[in-house]
PyMOL Python script that loads the backbone (N, CA, C, O; Angstrom):
from pymol import cmd

cmd.read_pdbstr("""\
ATOM      1  N   MET A   1      26.821 -28.461 -22.602  1.00  0.00           N
ATOM      2  CA  MET A   1      26.586 -27.352 -21.701  1.00  0.00           C
ATOM      3  C   MET A   1      25.218 -27.558 -21.054  1.00  0.00           C
ATOM      4  O   MET A   1      24.213 -27.704 -21.749  1.00  0.00           O
ATOM      5  N   LEU A   2      25.185 -27.568 -19.736  1.00  0.00           N
ATOM      6  CA  LEU A   2      23.943 -27.677 -18.986  1.00  0.00           C
ATOM      7  C   LEU A   2      23.586 -26.335 -18.385  1.00  0.00           C
ATOM      8  O   LEU A   2      24.449 -25.601 -17.902  1.00  0.00           O
ATOM      9  N   VAL A   3      22.299 -26.024 -18.423  1.00  0.00           N
ATOM     10  CA  VAL A   3      21.792 -24.807 -17.828  1.00  0.00           C
ATOM     11  C   VAL A   3      20.953 -25.201 -16.622  1.00  0.00           C
ATOM     12  O   VAL A   3      20.130 -26.115 -16.693  1.00  0.00           O
ATOM     13  N   HIS A   4      21.171 -24.501 -15.515  1.00  0.00           N
ATOM     14  CA  HIS A   4      20.454 -24.790 -14.280  1.00  0.00           C
ATOM     15  C   HIS A   4      19.720 -23.547 -13.797  1.00  0.00           C
ATOM     16  O   HIS A   4      20.253 -22.439 -13.853  1.00  0.00           O
ATOM     17  N   ARG A   5      18.499 -23.742 -13.326  1.00  0.00           N
ATOM     18  CA  ARG A   5      17.773 -22.643 -12.682  1.00  0.00           C
ATOM     19  C   ARG A   5      18.169 -22.644 -11.219  1.00  0.00           C
ATOM     20  O   ARG A   5      18.226 -23.698 -10.587  1.00  0.00           O
ATOM     21  N   THR A   6      18.440 -21.472 -10.684  1.00  0.00           N
ATOM     22  CA  THR A   6      18.862 -21.350  -9.295  1.00  0.00           C
ATOM     23  C   THR A   6      18.265 -20.076  -8.703  1.00  0.00           C
ATOM     24  O   THR A   6      17.576 -19.321  -9.388  1.00  0.00           O
ATOM     25  N   GLN A   7      18.537 -19.855  -7.434  1.00  0.00           N
ATOM     26  CA  GLN A   7      17.997 -18.698  -6.735  1.00  0.00           C
ATOM     27  C   GLN A   7      18.853 -17.450  -6.963  1.00  0.00           C
ATOM     28  O   GLN A   7      20.080 -17.528  -7.035  1.00  0.00           O
ATOM     29  N   ILE A   8      18.205 -16.332  -7.071  1.00  0.00           N
ATOM     30  CA  ILE A   8      18.902 -15.040  -7.106  1.00  0.00           C
ATOM     31  C   ILE A   8      19.403 -14.775  -5.687  1.00  0.00           C
ATOM     32  O   ILE A   8      18.723 -15.105  -4.715  1.00  0.00           O
ATOM     33  N   SER A   9      20.572 -14.189  -5.569  1.00  0.00           N
ATOM     34  CA  SER A   9      21.127 -13.921  -4.238  1.00  0.00           C
ATOM     35  C   SER A   9      20.204 -12.979  -3.461  1.00  0.00           C
ATOM     36  O   SER A   9      19.408 -12.244  -4.044  1.00  0.00           O
ATOM     37  N   ALA A  10      20.329 -13.019  -2.144  1.00  0.00           N
ATOM     38  CA  ALA A  10      19.507 -12.161  -1.284  1.00  0.00           C
ATOM     39  C   ALA A  10      19.724 -10.688  -1.609  1.00  0.00           C
ATOM     40  O   ALA A  10      18.779  -9.900  -1.590  1.00  0.00           O
ATOM     41  N   VAL A  11      20.966 -10.316  -1.905  1.00  0.00           N
ATOM     42  CA  VAL A  11      21.273  -8.921  -2.241  1.00  0.00           C
ATOM     43  C   VAL A  11      20.589  -8.534  -3.551  1.00  0.00           C
ATOM     44  O   VAL A  11      19.978  -7.469  -3.643  1.00  0.00           O
ATOM     45  N   GLU A  12      20.691  -9.391  -4.557  1.00  0.00           N
ATOM     46  CA  GLU A  12      20.043  -9.107  -5.836  1.00  0.00           C
ATOM     47  C   GLU A  12      18.525  -9.043  -5.671  1.00  0.00           C
ATOM     48  O   GLU A  12      17.878  -8.172  -6.252  1.00  0.00           O
ATOM     49  N   ARG A  13      17.963  -9.940  -4.901  1.00  0.00           N
ATOM     50  CA  ARG A  13      16.511  -9.947  -4.665  1.00  0.00           C
ATOM     51  C   ARG A  13      16.072  -8.644  -4.017  1.00  0.00           C
ATOM     52  O   ARG A  13      15.067  -8.056  -4.416  1.00  0.00           O
ATOM     53  N   GLN A  14      16.824  -8.192  -3.020  1.00  0.00           N
ATOM     54  CA  GLN A  14      16.493  -6.948  -2.331  1.00  0.00           C
ATOM     55  C   GLN A  14      16.569  -5.765  -3.295  1.00  0.00           C
ATOM     56  O   GLN A  14      15.664  -4.930  -3.310  1.00  0.00           O
ATOM     57  N   GLU A  15      17.617  -5.678  -4.090  1.00  0.00           N
ATOM     58  CA  GLU A  15      17.762  -4.579  -5.048  1.00  0.00           C
ATOM     59  C   GLU A  15      16.679  -4.638  -6.123  1.00  0.00           C
ATOM     60  O   GLU A  15      16.167  -3.600  -6.543  1.00  0.00           O
ATOM     61  N   PHE A  16      16.330  -5.833  -6.565  1.00  0.00           N
ATOM     62  CA  PHE A  16      15.271  -6.047  -7.536  1.00  0.00           C
ATOM     63  C   PHE A  16      13.957  -5.484  -7.004  1.00  0.00           C
ATOM     64  O   PHE A  16      13.275  -4.728  -7.697  1.00  0.00           O
ATOM     65  N   GLU A  17      13.603  -5.852  -5.775  1.00  0.00           N
ATOM     66  CA  GLU A  17      12.354  -5.385  -5.188  1.00  0.00           C
ATOM     67  C   GLU A  17      12.376  -3.883  -4.915  1.00  0.00           C
ATOM     68  O   GLU A  17      11.351  -3.220  -5.071  1.00  0.00           O
ATOM     69  N   GLN A  18      13.516  -3.336  -4.514  1.00  0.00           N
ATOM     70  CA  GLN A  18      13.629  -1.888  -4.294  1.00  0.00           C
ATOM     71  C   GLN A  18      13.431  -1.120  -5.596  1.00  0.00           C
ATOM     72  O   GLN A  18      12.774  -0.080  -5.607  1.00  0.00           O
ATOM     73  N   ALA A  19      13.989  -1.621  -6.685  1.00  0.00           N
ATOM     74  CA  ALA A  19      13.826  -0.961  -7.980  1.00  0.00           C
ATOM     75  C   ALA A  19      12.356  -0.945  -8.391  1.00  0.00           C
ATOM     76  O   ALA A  19      11.864   0.048  -8.924  1.00  0.00           O
ATOM     77  N   ILE A  20      11.670  -2.040  -8.141  1.00  0.00           N
ATOM     78  CA  ILE A  20      10.245  -2.121  -8.489  1.00  0.00           C
ATOM     79  C   ILE A  20       9.441  -1.132  -7.652  1.00  0.00           C
ATOM     80  O   ILE A  20       8.604  -0.401  -8.181  1.00  0.00           O
ATOM     81  N   ARG A  21       9.695  -1.110  -6.355  1.00  0.00           N
ATOM     82  CA  ARG A  21       8.973  -0.175  -5.470  1.00  0.00           C
ATOM     83  C   ARG A  21       9.274   1.281  -5.827  1.00  0.00           C
ATOM     84  O   ARG A  21       8.395   2.138  -5.735  1.00  0.00           O
ATOM     85  N   ALA A  22      10.503   1.557  -6.230  1.00  0.00           N
ATOM     86  CA  ALA A  22      10.884   2.928  -6.591  1.00  0.00           C
ATOM     87  C   ALA A  22      10.070   3.444  -7.779  1.00  0.00           C
ATOM     88  O   ALA A  22       9.913   4.653  -7.948  1.00  0.00           O
ATOM     89  N   CYS A  23       9.562   2.538  -8.590  1.00  0.00           N
ATOM     90  CA  CYS A  23       8.717   2.925  -9.735  1.00  0.00           C
ATOM     91  C   CYS A  23       7.237   2.858  -9.394  1.00  0.00           C
ATOM     92  O   CYS A  23       6.384   2.975 -10.274  1.00  0.00           O
ATOM     93  N   GLY A  24       6.933   2.669  -8.105  1.00  0.00           N
ATOM     94  CA  GLY A  24       5.547   2.646  -7.668  1.00  0.00           C
ATOM     95  C   GLY A  24       4.803   1.359  -7.994  1.00  0.00           C
ATOM     96  O   GLY A  24       3.573   1.352  -8.048  1.00  0.00           O
ATOM     97  N   LYS A  25       5.519   0.292  -8.207  1.00  0.00           N
ATOM     98  CA  LYS A  25       4.900  -0.984  -8.559  1.00  0.00           C
ATOM     99  C   LYS A  25       5.037  -1.978  -7.408  1.00  0.00           C
ATOM    100  O   LYS A  25       5.851  -1.790  -6.504  1.00  0.00           O
ATOM    101  N   ASP A  26       4.237  -3.027  -7.455  1.00  0.00           N
ATOM    102  CA  ASP A  26       4.234  -4.068  -6.441  1.00  0.00           C
ATOM    103  C   ASP A  26       5.170  -5.200  -6.848  1.00  0.00           C
ATOM    104  O   ASP A  26       4.968  -5.809  -7.898  1.00  0.00           O
ATOM    105  N   PRO A  27       6.190  -5.498  -6.043  1.00  0.00           N
ATOM    106  CA  PRO A  27       7.105  -6.593  -6.385  1.00  0.00           C
ATOM    107  C   PRO A  27       6.389  -7.934  -6.546  1.00  0.00           C
ATOM    108  O   PRO A  27       6.896  -8.820  -7.234  1.00  0.00           O
ATOM    109  N   GLY A  28       5.228  -8.095  -5.927  1.00  0.00           N
ATOM    110  CA  GLY A  28       4.483  -9.338  -6.040  1.00  0.00           C
ATOM    111  C   GLY A  28       4.012  -9.630  -7.452  1.00  0.00           C
ATOM    112  O   GLY A  28       3.665 -10.769  -7.763  1.00  0.00           O
ATOM    113  N   GLY A  29       3.992  -8.620  -8.314  1.00  0.00           N
ATOM    114  CA  GLY A  29       3.573  -8.800  -9.695  1.00  0.00           C
ATOM    115  C   GLY A  29       4.706  -9.207 -10.622  1.00  0.00           C
ATOM    116  O   GLY A  29       4.498  -9.360 -11.826  1.00  0.00           O
ATOM    117  N   PHE A  30       5.897  -9.381 -10.077  1.00  0.00           N
ATOM    118  CA  PHE A  30       7.075  -9.709 -10.870  1.00  0.00           C
ATOM    119  C   PHE A  30       7.649 -11.059 -10.438  1.00  0.00           C
ATOM    120  O   PHE A  30       7.659 -11.391  -9.253  1.00  0.00           O
ATOM    121  N   THR A  31       8.114 -11.812 -11.395  1.00  0.00           N
ATOM    122  CA  THR A  31       8.820 -13.067 -11.120  1.00  0.00           C
ATOM    123  C   THR A  31      10.211 -12.954 -11.722  1.00  0.00           C
ATOM    124  O   THR A  31      10.374 -12.526 -12.865  1.00  0.00           O
ATOM    125  N   ALA A  32      11.204 -13.340 -10.944  1.00  0.00           N
ATOM    126  CA  ALA A  32      12.586 -13.330 -11.434  1.00  0.00           C
ATOM    127  C   ALA A  32      13.161 -14.734 -11.287  1.00  0.00           C
ATOM    128  O   ALA A  32      13.082 -15.342 -10.219  1.00  0.00           O
ATOM    129  N   GLU A  33      13.738 -15.236 -12.369  1.00  0.00           N
ATOM    130  CA  GLU A  33      14.393 -16.540 -12.343  1.00  0.00           C
ATOM    131  C   GLU A  33      15.813 -16.387 -12.863  1.00  0.00           C
ATOM    132  O   GLU A  33      16.054 -15.684 -13.844  1.00  0.00           O
ATOM    133  N   LEU A  34      16.740 -17.041 -12.205  1.00  0.00           N
ATOM    134  CA  LEU A  34      18.149 -16.987 -12.591  1.00  0.00           C
ATOM    135  C   LEU A  34      18.545 -18.324 -13.201  1.00  0.00           C
ATOM    136  O   LEU A  34      18.282 -19.383 -12.632  1.00  0.00           O
ATOM    137  N   PHE A  35      19.179 -18.259 -14.364  1.00  0.00           N
ATOM    138  CA  PHE A  35      19.681 -19.448 -15.039  1.00  0.00           C
ATOM    139  C   PHE A  35      21.193 -19.336 -15.142  1.00  0.00           C
ATOM    140  O   PHE A  35      21.721 -18.291 -15.521  1.00  0.00           O
ATOM    141  N   VAL A  36      21.888 -20.419 -14.801  1.00  0.00           N
ATOM    142  CA  VAL A  36      23.352 -20.419 -14.745  1.00  0.00           C
ATOM    143  C   VAL A  36      23.884 -21.585 -15.562  1.00  0.00           C
ATOM    144  O   VAL A  36      23.326 -22.681 -15.543  1.00  0.00           O
ATOM    145  N   THR A  37      24.965 -21.334 -16.275  1.00  0.00           N
ATOM    146  CA  THR A  37      25.692 -22.403 -16.960  1.00  0.00           C
ATOM    147  C   THR A  37      27.181 -22.169 -16.757  1.00  0.00           C
ATOM    148  O   THR A  37      27.645 -21.030 -16.699  1.00  0.00           O
ATOM    149  N   THR A  38      27.912 -23.254 -16.652  1.00  0.00           N
ATOM    150  CA  THR A  38      29.366 -23.174 -16.496  1.00  0.00           C
ATOM    151  C   THR A  38      30.025 -23.744 -17.745  1.00  0.00           C
ATOM    152  O   THR A  38      29.729 -24.861 -18.169  1.00  0.00           O
ATOM    153  N   LEU A  39      30.902 -22.973 -18.309  1.00  0.00           N
ATOM    154  CA  LEU A  39      31.675 -23.418 -19.469  1.00  0.00           C
ATOM    155  C   LEU A  39      33.029 -23.884 -18.951  1.00  0.00           C
ATOM    156  O   LEU A  39      33.987 -23.113 -18.893  1.00  0.00           O
ATOM    157  N   ALA A  40      33.093 -25.148 -18.579  1.00  0.00           N
ATOM    158  CA  ALA A  40      34.291 -25.692 -17.929  1.00  0.00           C
ATOM    159  C   ALA A  40      35.539 -25.485 -18.768  1.00  0.00           C
ATOM    160  O   ALA A  40      36.598 -25.143 -18.241  1.00  0.00           O
ATOM    161  N   GLU A  41      35.417 -25.692 -20.075  1.00  0.00           N
ATOM    162  CA  GLU A  41      36.592 -25.565 -20.935  1.00  0.00           C
ATOM    163  C   GLU A  41      37.125 -24.131 -20.992  1.00  0.00           C
ATOM    164  O   GLU A  41      38.291 -23.907 -21.314  1.00  0.00           O
ATOM    165  N   GLN A  42      36.259 -23.165 -20.676  1.00  0.00           N
ATOM    166  CA  GLN A  42      36.682 -21.763 -20.683  1.00  0.00           C
ATOM    167  C   GLN A  42      36.831 -21.211 -19.276  1.00  0.00           C
ATOM    168  O   GLN A  42      37.289 -20.083 -19.094  1.00  0.00           O
ATOM    169  N   GLY A  43      36.445 -22.005 -18.275  1.00  0.00           N
ATOM    170  CA  GLY A  43      36.533 -21.556 -16.892  1.00  0.00           C
ATOM    171  C   GLY A  43      35.614 -20.386 -16.588  1.00  0.00           C
ATOM    172  O   GLY A  43      35.936 -19.538 -15.755  1.00  0.00           O
ATOM    173  N   ALA A  44      34.470 -20.337 -17.260  1.00  0.00           N
ATOM    174  CA  ALA A  44      33.558 -19.212 -17.090  1.00  0.00           C
ATOM    175  C   ALA A  44      32.184 -19.696 -16.646  1.00  0.00           C
ATOM    176  O   ALA A  44      31.741 -20.781 -17.020  1.00  0.00           O
ATOM    177  N   THR A  45      31.528 -18.883 -15.854  1.00  0.00           N
ATOM    178  CA  THR A  45      30.143 -19.120 -15.463  1.00  0.00           C
ATOM    179  C   THR A  45      29.310 -17.997 -16.044  1.00  0.00           C
ATOM    180  O   THR A  45      29.620 -16.820 -15.861  1.00  0.00           O
ATOM    181  N   LEU A  46      28.253 -18.368 -16.743  1.00  0.00           N
ATOM    182  CA  LEU A  46      27.357 -17.392 -17.353  1.00  0.00           C
ATOM    183  C   LEU A  46      26.037 -17.383 -16.595  1.00  0.00           C
ATOM    184  O   LEU A  46      25.527 -18.433 -16.205  1.00  0.00           O
ATOM    185  N   ARG A  47      25.494 -16.196 -16.392  1.00  0.00           N
ATOM    186  CA  ARG A  47      24.224 -16.035 -15.676  1.00  0.00           C
ATOM    187  C   ARG A  47      23.269 -15.228 -16.542  1.00  0.00           C
ATOM    188  O   ARG A  47      23.682 -14.287 -17.219  1.00  0.00           O
ATOM    189  N   ARG A  48      21.996 -15.594 -16.519  1.00  0.00           N
ATOM    190  CA  ARG A  48      20.966 -14.844 -17.234  1.00  0.00           C
ATOM    191  C   ARG A  48      19.724 -14.802 -16.345  1.00  0.00           C
ATOM    192  O   ARG A  48      19.284 -15.827 -15.825  1.00  0.00           O
ATOM    193  N   VAL A  49      19.169 -13.607 -16.179  1.00  0.00           N
ATOM    194  CA  VAL A  49      17.967 -13.425 -15.366  1.00  0.00           C
ATOM    195  C   VAL A  49      16.774 -13.219 -16.288  1.00  0.00           C
ATOM    196  O   VAL A  49      16.828 -12.427 -17.229  1.00  0.00           O
ATOM    197  N   HIS A  50      15.702 -13.938 -16.004  1.00  0.00           N
ATOM    198  CA  HIS A  50      14.436 -13.793 -16.731  1.00  0.00           C
ATOM    199  C   HIS A  50      13.459 -13.109 -15.782  1.00  0.00           C
ATOM    200  O   HIS A  50      13.223 -13.585 -14.671  1.00  0.00           O
ATOM    201  N   ILE A  51      12.894 -11.988 -16.227  1.00  0.00           N
ATOM    202  CA  ILE A  51      11.909 -11.252 -15.447  1.00  0.00           C
ATOM    203  C   ILE A  51      10.585 -11.348 -16.180  1.00  0.00           C
ATOM    204  O   ILE A  51      10.508 -11.120 -17.388  1.00  0.00           O
ATOM    205  N   MET A  52       9.536 -11.690 -15.429  1.00  0.00           N
ATOM    206  CA  MET A  52       8.220 -11.834 -16.042  1.00  0.00           C
ATOM    207  C   MET A  52       7.159 -11.126 -15.218  1.00  0.00           C
ATOM    208  O   MET A  52       7.228 -11.084 -13.989  1.00  0.00           O
ATOM    209  N   THR A  53       6.177 -10.572 -15.914  1.00  0.00           N
ATOM    210  CA  THR A  53       4.950 -10.061 -15.326  1.00  0.00           C
ATOM    211  C   THR A  53       3.817 -10.650 -16.166  1.00  0.00           C
ATOM    212  O   THR A  53       4.081 -11.282 -17.189  1.00  0.00           O
ATOM    213  N   PRO A  54       2.570 -10.457 -15.758  1.00  0.00           N
ATOM    214  CA  PRO A  54       1.482 -10.977 -16.593  1.00  0.00           C
ATOM    215  C   PRO A  54       1.452 -10.386 -18.005  1.00  0.00           C
ATOM    216  O   PRO A  54       0.888 -10.996 -18.914  1.00  0.00           O
ATOM    217  N   ARG A  55       2.052  -9.207 -18.199  1.00  0.00           N
ATOM    218  CA  ARG A  55       1.975  -8.537 -19.493  1.00  0.00           C
ATOM    219  C   ARG A  55       3.290  -8.421 -20.255  1.00  0.00           C
ATOM    220  O   ARG A  55       3.285  -8.061 -21.432  1.00  0.00           O
ATOM    221  N   ALA A  56       4.396  -8.712 -19.618  1.00  0.00           N
ATOM    222  CA  ALA A  56       5.693  -8.494 -20.279  1.00  0.00           C
ATOM    223  C   ALA A  56       6.737  -9.450 -19.717  1.00  0.00           C
ATOM    224  O   ALA A  56       6.578 -10.018 -18.637  1.00  0.00           O
ATOM    225  N   ALA A  57       7.802  -9.605 -20.483  1.00  0.00           N
ATOM    226  CA  ALA A  57       8.943 -10.420 -20.031  1.00  0.00           C
ATOM    227  C   ALA A  57      10.207  -9.882 -20.679  1.00  0.00           C
ATOM    228  O   ALA A  57      10.174  -9.313 -21.770  1.00  0.00           O
ATOM    229  N   ALA A  58      11.321 -10.073 -19.984  1.00  0.00           N
ATOM    230  CA  ALA A  58      12.614  -9.656 -20.530  1.00  0.00           C
ATOM    231  C   ALA A  58      13.692 -10.555 -19.945  1.00  0.00           C
ATOM    232  O   ALA A  58      13.523 -11.144 -18.877  1.00  0.00           O
ATOM    233  N   GLN A  59      14.794 -10.648 -20.662  1.00  0.00           N
ATOM    234  CA  GLN A  59      15.953 -11.403 -20.202  1.00  0.00           C
ATOM    235  C   GLN A  59      17.140 -10.458 -20.117  1.00  0.00           C
ATOM    236  O   GLN A  59      17.297  -9.556 -20.940  1.00  0.00           O
ATOM    237  N   TYR A  60      17.963 -10.678 -19.121  1.00  0.00           N
ATOM    238  CA  TYR A  60      19.138  -9.834 -18.914  1.00  0.00           C
ATOM    239  C   TYR A  60      20.363 -10.704 -18.687  1.00  0.00           C
ATOM    240  O   TYR A  60      20.329 -11.647 -17.896  1.00  0.00           O
ATOM    241  N   GLU A  61      21.434 -10.384 -19.378  1.00  0.00           N
ATOM    242  CA  GLU A  61      22.725 -11.011 -19.116  1.00  0.00           C
ATOM    243  C   GLU A  61      23.119 -10.588 -17.703  1.00  0.00           C
ATOM    244  O   GLU A  61      23.185  -9.393 -17.417  1.00  0.00           O
ATOM    245  N   ALA A  62      23.380 -11.544 -16.821  1.00  0.00           N
ATOM    246  CA  ALA A  62      23.590 -11.241 -15.411  1.00  0.00           C
ATOM    247  C   ALA A  62      24.952 -11.676 -14.895  1.00  0.00           C
ATOM    248  O   ALA A  62      25.157 -11.757 -13.684  1.00  0.00           O
ATOM    249  N   THR A  63      25.876 -11.953 -15.790  1.00  0.00           N
ATOM    250  CA  THR A  63      27.211 -12.319 -15.337  1.00  0.00           C
ATOM    251  C   THR A  63      27.810 -11.149 -14.562  1.00  0.00           C
ATOM    252  O   THR A  63      28.533 -11.346 -13.584  1.00  0.00           O
ATOM    253  N   ASP A  64      27.506  -9.937 -15.004  1.00  0.00           N
ATOM    254  CA  ASP A  64      27.878  -8.713 -14.290  1.00  0.00           C
ATOM    255  C   ASP A  64      26.651  -8.266 -13.505  1.00  0.00           C
ATOM    256  O   ASP A  64      25.701  -7.744 -14.089  1.00  0.00           O
ATOM    257  N   HIS A  65      26.659  -8.463 -12.193  1.00  0.00           N
ATOM    258  CA  HIS A  65      25.503  -8.176 -11.334  1.00  0.00           C
ATOM    259  C   HIS A  65      24.940  -6.776 -11.571  1.00  0.00           C
ATOM    260  O   HIS A  65      23.739  -6.624 -11.791  1.00  0.00           O
ATOM    261  N   CYS A  66      25.772  -5.781 -11.530  1.00  0.00           N
ATOM    262  CA  CYS A  66      25.299  -4.402 -11.654  1.00  0.00           C
ATOM    263  C   CYS A  66      24.694  -4.130 -13.025  1.00  0.00           C
ATOM    264  O   CYS A  66      23.752  -3.346 -13.143  1.00  0.00           O
ATOM    265  N   GLY A  67      25.218  -4.758 -14.040  1.00  0.00           N
ATOM    266  CA  GLY A  67      24.730  -4.512 -15.391  1.00  0.00           C
ATOM    267  C   GLY A  67      23.275  -4.887 -15.575  1.00  0.00           C
ATOM    268  O   GLY A  67      22.512  -4.106 -16.143  1.00  0.00           O
ATOM    269  N   TRP A  68      22.867  -6.051 -15.114  1.00  0.00           N
ATOM    270  CA  TRP A  68      21.479  -6.447 -15.330  1.00  0.00           C
ATOM    271  C   TRP A  68      20.536  -5.606 -14.501  1.00  0.00           C
ATOM    272  O   TRP A  68      19.433  -5.294 -14.950  1.00  0.00           O
ATOM    273  N   MET A  69      20.938  -5.237 -13.315  1.00  0.00           N
ATOM    274  CA  MET A  69      20.057  -4.438 -12.458  1.00  0.00           C
ATOM    275  C   MET A  69      19.835  -3.049 -13.054  1.00  0.00           C
ATOM    276  O   MET A  69      18.723  -2.524 -12.999  1.00  0.00           O
ATOM    277  N   ARG A  70      20.880  -2.452 -13.620  1.00  0.00           N
ATOM    278  CA  ARG A  70      20.741  -1.136 -14.262  1.00  0.00           C
ATOM    279  C   ARG A  70      19.798  -1.220 -15.459  1.00  0.00           C
ATOM    280  O   ARG A  70      18.944  -0.353 -15.643  1.00  0.00           O
ATOM    281  N   LYS A  71      19.952  -2.259 -16.270  1.00  0.00           N
ATOM    282  CA  LYS A  71      19.084  -2.421 -17.441  1.00  0.00           C
ATOM    283  C   LYS A  71      17.638  -2.647 -17.022  1.00  0.00           C
ATOM    284  O   LYS A  71      16.716  -2.088 -17.616  1.00  0.00           O
ATOM    285  N   PHE A  72      17.445  -3.467 -16.001  1.00  0.00           N
ATOM    286  CA  PHE A  72      16.095  -3.719 -15.506  1.00  0.00           C
ATOM    287  C   PHE A  72      15.462  -2.428 -14.985  1.00  0.00           C
ATOM    288  O   PHE A  72      14.318  -2.121 -15.319  1.00  0.00           O
ATOM    289  N   ALA A  73      16.197  -1.673 -14.173  1.00  0.00           N
ATOM    290  CA  ALA A  73      15.674  -0.412 -13.637  1.00  0.00           C
ATOM    291  C   ALA A  73      15.340   0.565 -14.766  1.00  0.00           C
ATOM    292  O   ALA A  73      14.343   1.283 -14.698  1.00  0.00           O
ATOM    293  N   SER A  74      16.174   0.587 -15.794  1.00  0.00           N
ATOM    294  CA  SER A  74      15.914   1.443 -16.951  1.00  0.00           C
ATOM    295  C   SER A  74      14.623   1.026 -17.655  1.00  0.00           C
ATOM    296  O   SER A  74      13.812   1.873 -18.029  1.00  0.00           O
ATOM    297  N   HIS A  75      14.440  -0.271 -17.830  1.00  0.00           N
ATOM    298  CA  HIS A  75      13.202  -0.772 -18.459  1.00  0.00           C
ATOM    299  C   HIS A  75      11.972  -0.439 -17.611  1.00  0.00           C
ATOM    300  O   HIS A  75      10.917  -0.105 -18.150  1.00  0.00           O
ATOM    301  N   LEU A  76      12.107  -0.528 -16.301  1.00  0.00           N
ATOM    302  CA  LEU A  76      10.998  -0.141 -15.416  1.00  0.00           C
ATOM    303  C   LEU A  76      10.631   1.324 -15.637  1.00  0.00           C
ATOM    304  O   LEU A  76       9.458   1.664 -15.795  1.00  0.00           O
ATOM    305  N   ALA A  77      11.637   2.178 -15.646  1.00  0.00           N
ATOM    306  CA  ALA A  77      11.400   3.616 -15.819  1.00  0.00           C
ATOM    307  C   ALA A  77      10.792   3.945 -17.177  1.00  0.00           C
ATOM    308  O   ALA A  77      10.016   4.891 -17.306  1.00  0.00           O
ATOM    309  N   LEU A  78      11.150   3.156 -18.188  1.00  0.00           N
ATOM    310  CA  LEU A  78      10.620   3.379 -19.539  1.00  0.00           C
ATOM    311  C   LEU A  78       9.218   2.795 -19.738  1.00  0.00           C
ATOM    312  O   LEU A  78       8.589   3.017 -20.772  1.00  0.00           O
ATOM    313  N   GLY A  79       8.736   2.049 -18.742  1.00  0.00           N
ATOM    314  CA  GLY A  79       7.388   1.482 -18.823  1.00  0.00           C
ATOM    315  C   GLY A  79       7.307   0.154 -19.562  1.00  0.00           C
ATOM    316  O   GLY A  79       6.220  -0.268 -19.955  1.00  0.00           O
ATOM    317  N   VAL A  80       8.439  -0.507 -19.756  1.00  0.00           N
ATOM    318  CA  VAL A  80       8.452  -1.788 -20.475  1.00  0.00           C
ATOM    319  C   VAL A  80       7.540  -2.804 -19.788  1.00  0.00           C
ATOM    320  O   VAL A  80       6.919  -3.633 -20.453  1.00  0.00           O
ATOM    321  N   PHE A  81       7.460  -2.740 -18.469  1.00  0.00           N
ATOM    322  CA  PHE A  81       6.659  -3.707 -17.715  1.00  0.00           C
ATOM    323  C   PHE A  81       5.285  -3.180 -17.362  1.00  0.00           C
ATOM    324  O   PHE A  81       4.619  -3.708 -16.472  1.00  0.00           O
ATOM    325  N   GLY A  82       4.864  -2.151 -18.050  1.00  0.00           N
ATOM    326  CA  GLY A  82       3.511  -1.616 -17.828  1.00  0.00           C
ATOM    327  C   GLY A  82       3.474  -0.484 -16.857  1.00  0.00           C
ATOM    328  O   GLY A  82       2.403   0.057 -16.579  1.00  0.00           O
TER     329      GLY A  82
END
""", "prot")
cmd.dss("prot")
cmd.show_as("cartoon", "prot")
cmd.util.cbc("prot")
cmd.orient("prot")
């Protein structure tokens, strides 16, 4: 199984930055990286997003686009990222 780093889609990037701004934070302080692997024998593609700031980091299962964004927004509201 190979894991590849790739770009987050433009839609996901826009929603990511909107969620950050909605909490009064600067998107420039956040880094998001998407890692993808394909399980050929199962015909599945798995995605995981890594979010980092100078003080915190979290990973989100991103195979379901809406799921990771909701969890990230929840963590923002809870102050996980400062």
